[in-house]
N, C-alpha and C positions, 0 to 999 in steps of 0.2 A: 800462379794462373788461378788457384781456388778462390783468391781475392777477385780476381776481374770476374771469373765466373757467377761469384755471390753478388758483386755489383749488379751484373747483367739482371740476377734474378731480382734484387732489390727494386731496380728500376721499373721491371715487368711489373711487378706486385704493386708499387705505388702508381703505376700510372697505366691503369687498364687498356686504354685505347693505345698506348704507343705501339708503334712500327720499327723494327730494327732493320736499318738500311746497311749497315756496315760491321758485321760482326765476323765475318767470314776470315778476317787476319789473327782471329784467336787460335785457329788450328795450325799453330807453330810448333817450333822443334821442343819447347819447353811441355806442351801439351801432349803431345805425341810420345814423348819419352815417359811421362808419368802414365800414359794410358799403357804403355809397354811395360813397366813395372809392375801393374797392376793385372796384368793380363794373365789368364789361366794358361798355363804353359803347358797341361796336360791334355788339353782338347786336341780333337782329330785335326788332320791338316788339310789344307786344301789342293787344288790341283796342281800347285807348285811344289807341293811336297816340304815346305820351308817350315820348321819348327822356331818355336821361341828362343831355344837355346843356338840355333844357326843364326837366326836373324841377331842375335845379341853380340855374335864374335865381331861385326864391323858395326855395331850398333849407331855410332856417331854418324859415320859415312852414309849408312843406310838411311837414317833420319833425315840428313841433309839433303839427300837427292829427293827423297819422299817430299821435302817441304818445297824444294825447287820446282818439282812437277807439279804441285800444288799452285804455286806461284804462277807457273807458266800455263796453267791450265790445260794441261797434257796429262794429268792424272786420270786413267780409266781403272775401275776396278776390273778385275779378272772374272769370269763366269764362275759360279758356285758349284762344288760338287754334291749332286744330290743322293741323298739316301732315305731308303724307307726304314722307318723305325716301328717295330711292333707297339700296339696298344693293347689295353687290358680288353677289350671287346673280340680281339682276334685279327682286326683291321691294323692297317699301318698308316701311318703319317708321313708327310715326306719332310725332310729335314734338308736344309742347305747347309753345308761347310765350306767356310771362307778362306782365302789366302790369308795368310797371317799379317800382311801390310795391309790388306783391306780392313780387318778386323779393327788395325788400331785407327784407321781413318774414320771407322763407324762409330767406336768407341768416343772419339773425340768429338764428332758430330753429335753422338748422342747426350752426351754433357751439355752441349750448347743447345740444343733443343729442350733439355730438361729445365736449365736455368730459365729460358724464357717463357715456357708453358706451364711448368710446375705450379707457379703460384695460383693458376687459374682453374685447376683441377676442382670437380665437386670434391666434398671432404668424404663422401660416401665411396668414391672409386678407390680400389684398392689394388689393382693388378699393376705389375710392372712398375710400380712407384717406389722411390727411396724411404726406408724404414717402415714398409708396408707390405701387407702379403695375407696369407690365408689366416693366421692367428686373429690379426686386426679385423679382417672381414668376419670372422665368426663371432668375436666380441661386440662389432656393430651390430651383426645381424640379433644377437641375444637382447640388446639393449632394445632395439627396435620391436622386438616381439614381446618383451616383458612391458614395455613402457606404452606402447600404443595398441589400439584396436586392430586386430590382425584377422583376417577371414580366409587367406590363402597365402601359399607361398608358391613362387612360379620359378622353377628351373629350367631354362631354357639356352639352346647353343644354336649357333648361326652354323649351318652345313658348310664347309670349304670356304669360310669367310676369308682367311688369309690369302687363298687362291684366287680371289676373284675382286680385290680392291681395286677401282678405279684409279689409275696413275694420276691423271690429270686432276680429278677430285682431291686428291692426296696433295698435290702440288699446291693446289687452290687454300686449302685448308691451313698450311703451313705458312703460305703467304699472307694469310690474315695476321700475322704478327711478325713474319720476316720476309723482307722483301731484298735481303742480300744477294745479288745474283751468283755471287760464290758458292753460299750454301744451297740454292734451289738447283744449280747445276750438280752439286754433289749427289742432292738426293735422286733427283732426275737419272744421273748415271748408275748410282747403286740400284733403283728400282729396273733399269735397263738391261744389266750387266749380263743376264741371261744365266742358263744352268748348263751342266754337262750331266746328263743322265745315260748310263751303259755306251758311254764314249762318244755319245752323240750331243752336239750343240743344240740348246733350244732359246731361242728368244723369250723374253719375258714381256709379254704386252699388257699383260693385267697381273694382279696378286703382289702381295710384298712377303719374299720367303722367309720361311720360319727357319731360325738359326742365326740370323743376324743378330747382332747386340743391339741393335737399334730398332729392327722392323716391329716387335710387339710395341715397344713405348710409340713408335711413330703412330701406329693406329691407336693406340691409346689416345695421344693426343688430338686425333680427329674426333673422336667421341667425348672426349672429356670438355672440351671446351663449350662454352655456354651457347647456344644456338644464335642469341641476339646478338653475340661479339662476333660469330663467324661469319654472318650475312650481311654485315656492315656493307652498303652499296649495291644489295640485292634488293629487288622487289618482294614485296610481303607476299603475293602469289606462289614465285619461285620456292621460298621458304617453306611454305605450306605444302608444296609439291614435296619437298623433300623430306621434312619431318613432320608433317601433319598439323594442324591446328593445336592440338595437345602439346605439342613440344615446343612450342613458341613460348617465351615467358617476357 
């Protein structure tokens, strides 16, 4: 499976304009089993209460049923359990805890998205990327400060960013490189799965829940892509309305 994903990544890298129309079949028993093996079993459980250990007891049968539901398009992720996590400033941030089986599908989807989009990220982008993180970002920043004229450093954050992601725009960004209806259906169902808070179900009409193994990466994909690649087929006026004239290259 790693070879297949590596091939997808190579094709994407060598063909910047390539759009993948049939890669949903990569989410098969082999990939899901590998996701299970590497999944952290100590994480909190979702609303079904199933742990990694419990899922392992009938692993082959569980995975076969899951793959069958994916093939029949009957798989629907369950709502996430929402909890509030304390922040250093005394406030809290919402964290969504997903059912174990949904985590497997999310991880499989994440790997496919990574194979397609990773080759096209800006080198400066460090968040939620393989073999990159805070330490690499600091080293990159040090080089920029020492080697280039610098007048100021901007530290910025977007308030409630994850909570207000437009689902349709998220889909359109992903469709810039992936037009497999099976992948798009999975992404859409994950975004619309809803949450359970204080035993009450709430629909998710916007936003990407923090806690999913793929949601931060999904958002990274949306903003790491070069605008000129994303807006193919869109008029320049619309592109400027979204990013401004300075955002187009």
